[in-house]
Each structure stands twice: as C-alpha cells, then as structure tokens.
C-alpha positions in Angstrom: 249.3 -46.7 -7.9 247.3 -43.5 -7.8 247.1 -43.6 -4.3 250.7 -44.5 -3.8 251.4 -41.1 -5.7 249.3 -39.1 -3.4 250.7 -40.6 -0.5 254.3 -40.0 -1.6 253.4 -36.3 -2.2 251.9 -35.7 1.1 254.9 -37.3 2.8 257.5 -35.1 0.6 255.8 -31.6 1.2 258.5 -29.0 2.5 256.5 -25.5 1.7 254.8 -23.3 4.1 251.2 -24.6 2.6 251.8 -27.9 4.3 252.2 -26.2 7.5 248.9 -24.6 7.6 245.9 -25.5 9.6 244.1 -28.4 8.3 240.6 -27.0 8.7 241.8 -23.9 6.7 242.7 -26.0 3.6 239.5 -28.0 4.2 237.5 -24.8 4.0 239.5 -23.8 1.1 239.1 -26.9 -1.0 235.3 -26.6 -0.3 235.1 -23.2 -1.5 237.3 -24.1 -4.5 235.0 -27.0 -5.4 232.1 -24.9 -5.3 233.5 -22.2 -7.4 234.3 -25.1 -9.9 230.5 -26.3 -10.0 229.5 -22.6 -10.5 231.9 -21.7 -13.5 229.9 -21.1 -16.7 232.6 -20.2 -19.3 236.0 -21.1 -20.5 237.7 -17.9 -19.2 236.6 -18.9 -15.5 237.8 -22.4 -16.4 241.4 -21.2 -17.6 241.4 -18.6 -14.5 240.9 -21.4 -12.1 243.5 -23.7 -13.7 246.2 -21.0 -13.4 245.2 -20.5 -9.7 245.6 -24.2 -9.0 248.6 -24.3 -11.0 250.0 -21.5 -9.0 249.0 -23.3 -5.5 251.0 -26.5 -6.6 253.8 -24.3 -7.4 253.8 -22.8 -4.1 253.4 -26.3 -2.5 256.4 -27.5 -4.5 254.1 -30.3 -6.0 255.4 -31.6 -9.4 252.6 -31.1 -12.0 253.9 -33.9 -14.1 252.7 -36.5 -11.4 249.5 -34.7 -11.0 248.2 -34.6 -14.8 248.6 -38.6 -14.5 246.0 -38.7 -11.8 243.7 -35.7 -13.1 243.4 -37.4 -16.6 241.4 -40.1 -15.2 238.1 -37.9 -14.4 238.6 -36.2 -17.9 238.2 -39.6 -19.4 235.1 -40.6 -17.6 233.7 -36.9 -17.9 233.8 -37.4 -21.9 230.6 -39.6 -21.5 228.6 -36.6 -20.1 230.4 -33.9 -22.2 229.1 -35.7 -25.2 225.3 -35.2 -24.2 226.2 -31.4 -23.9 227.6 -31.0 -27.3 224.2 -30.4 -28.9 224.1 -27.1 -26.7 227.8 -26.0 -28.0 231.2 -27.4 -27.8 232.0 -25.0 -25.1 229.6 -26.6 -23.0 231.3 -30.0 -23.3 234.6 -28.7 -22.6 233.4 -26.9 -19.4 232.0 -30.4 -18.1 235.5 -31.8 -18.8 237.2 -28.9 -17.1 234.9 -29.0 -14.0 236.0 -32.9 -13.4 239.7 -32.3 -14.0 239.8 -29.1 -11.8 237.7 -30.7 -9.1 240.1 -33.8 -8.9 243.1 -31.2 -9.0 241.4 -29.5 -5.9 241.0 -32.9 -4.0 244.8 -33.8 -4.9 246.0 -30.6 -3.6 244.4 -31.2 -0.2 245.5 -34.7 -0.1 249.0 -33.9 -1.2 249.4 -31.0 1.2 247.4 -32.5 4.4 248.2 -36.0 6.0 245.1 -38.4 5.9 244.7 -38.5 9.7 244.3 -35.0 9.9 241.4 -34.7 7.5 239.8 -37.5 9.1 240.4 -35.8 12.5 238.7 -32.6 11.2 235.7 -34.6 9.5 235.2 -36.7 12.6 233.7 -33.1 14.2 231.0 -33.3 11.4 230.4 -36.9 10.3 229.2 -40.1 12.3 232.3 -42.2 13.9 231.1 -45.2 12.0 231.5 -43.3 8.6 235.1 -42.1 9.7 236.0 -45.6 10.4 234.8 -46.7 6.7 236.8 -44.1 5.3 240.0 -45.0 7.2 239.5 -48.7 6.7 238.6 -48.1 2.8 241.8 -45.9 2.7 243.9 -48.5 4.0 242.4 -51.4 2.0 242.8 -49.5 -1.5 246.6 -49.6 -0.9 246.2 -53.4 -0.4 243.9 -54.0 -3.5 246.0 -51.7 -5.8 249.0 -53.7 -4.9 247.2 -57.1 -5.6 246.1 -55.7 -8.9 249.4 -54.9 -9.9 250.6 -58.4 -9.0 248.0 -60.1 -10.8 248.5 -58.1 -14.0 252.3 -58.9 -14.1 251.3 -62.7 -13.4 249.0 -62.5 -16.4 251.3 -60.9 -18.8 254.2 -63.4 -17.5 251.9 -66.1 -18.6 251.1 -65.0 -21.6 247.5 -64.0 -20.6 247.7 -60.7 -22.6 248.2 -59.9 -26.2 247.8 -56.6 -28.0 245.9 -58.1 -30.8 243.6 -60.4 -29.1 241.2 -58.2 -27.5 238.6 -60.8 -26.5 241.1 -62.8 -24.6 242.3 -59.8 -22.9 238.8 -59.0 -21.8 238.1 -62.4 -20.7 241.4 -62.6 -18.5 240.5 -59.2 -16.9 237.1 -60.0 -16.2 238.4 -63.4 -14.4 241.0 -61.1 -12.6 238.3 -58.8 -11.4 236.2 -61.6 -10.2 239.3 -62.9 -8.1 240.1 -59.5 -6.7 236.4 -59.1 -5.5 236.6 -62.6 -3.9 240.2 -61.4 -2.3 238.3 -58.0 -1.0 235.7 -59.9 0.8 238.1 -62.2 2.5 240.5 -59.4 3.4 237.7 -57.5 5.0 236.8 -60.3 7.3 240.4 -60.9 8.2 240.9 -57.1 8.9 237.9 -57.2 10.9 239.2 -60.1 13.1 242.5 -58.7 13.2 241.1 -55.2 14.6 239.0 -57.0 17.0 241.9 -59.0 18.6 243.7 -55.8 19.0 240.9 -54.1 21.1 238.7 -52.3 18.2 235.0 -51.6 19.7 233.4 -49.8 17.0 235.5 -46.5 17.2 239.0 -45.6 16.0 240.3 -42.9 18.5 242.2 -40.0 16.4 244.6 -37.8 17.4 242.8 -35.0 19.1 245.7 -32.4 19.5 244.5 -28.9 18.6 246.3 -25.9 17.2 244.8 -22.6 16.8 244.7 -21.1 13.1 247.2 -18.6 12.6 247.2 -15.0 10.8 248.5 -16.9 7.7 245.6 -19.5 7.9 243.1 -16.6 7.8 244.9 -14.7 4.8 244.8 -18.1 3.0 240.9 -18.5 3.5 240.4 -14.9 2.6 242.2 -15.3 -0.7 240.0 -18.3 -1.4 236.8 -16.5 -0.4 237.7 -13.6 -2.9 238.4 -16.2 -5.6 235.0 -18.0 -5.1 232.9 -14.5 -5.2 234.9 -13.3 -8.3 234.0 -16.8 -9.9 230.3 -17.0 -8.9 229.4 -13.3 -9.2 231.5 -12.2 -12.0 
C-alpha cells in the first residue's frame, strides 16, 4: 500500500516542480539528506521540516498521505532513540526527526519524479546489474504487497485473527510470512524465465532521451545549496 501511495502521487503531479530536471531533483535530495544527517539541534529539525512542508505545498502533494508513510521510519527509529536518552531527551528526538525527515525527502523525490527517470540518471553512476536489480525489486514489491493484502483478508475471513488472542495472531502471521517467502522465490524464478523469453540478456535498456537543465533547475539547486550550507555551518 505504501508503494501504491507513492506511485499514485508521482502520476498525479501537476506543479512546475514535477517538470524540473530529474538530475536537479536528485542533487537536491542528496543535499537535503546531507543536511538532515548533519543537523544537531531541534531548531534545525523544525526549520528543515517547515522547508519540506513548503516543498510539498509547491508540488501539490497532500501531507495527510505523506505522514502515513513517514511514521514507519519514526516507529523503527525509536529503538535507536532510546539509547540516546541517557545523553538528553533532545538527542533522542533528533534521532527520530532525522529518520522522518530523510523519509520525507525520499518520498518527495519519488513523488515528483517517475521511477524510470531516476533509474536513468542512476545508471550513469551505478553498474547495470545493480540498476536491473532495483527495477525488478520495485516491480516485485507491488506484486508482493498485493499478495500480502490478499492473505491478510483471507486470514480475517477464515477467523485467523482475533484481537484478544495475541499468540494465535503471531503464529498465523509467521505462517503467512513463510508462505510469502516461498511465493517470492517462485515469483523471481518465473519473472526471470519470462524476461528471458522476451529477450532479456542481462541489461534493461532505459530511455536515454536527454534534456538540458534550465535556469529554473539551477535556481532550485542553488536554494538547496544555501539551505545545506546554513544547516551545516550555522
């Protein structure tokens, strides 16, 4: 469902940010993540959060859908934040803020840039095999997410989920995960056979159509450079 959210957002973009050069957005996202990793105070975290909210507003991306996705890294970062509480409570909050803001930065890139354009730019720096793995993984995740959803519905219909019986729920979820792993192995083998029959020789040919960066792309990158410099050296 998370990937479906992101794919839907990337297909419904209508603002000028969606028309910016993909390389410019990749550079801006990298600068933003570096700024997030270097932030060391709650004031910087709040400023970066407001900056990201402004970007989402300019891109016409609904925040109510973004928070549902951004809360997942916040939940998993609580474990690491707990180890920083002995220093100060602010250190723990900053750990959670870094996880959420980094996730929001990547969501902004994916929601405003088609996936094939991201892979096209990354193919200039990464090996072709790794690009193929990323493309196949992206496609497979949608299929696996749909299978998980169907399995959960089947478990609930057959009475395999009860709010008061935690042990039975854990046992059924473990069985579901095992079946999903077996399906993933079977699906990967079938996908390889299908692509081989369609002429796959170890490399996916991406669209190589080039477009020169415009003045707006330069201005967009310059703003992110100023933000990064301000966060790192302020």
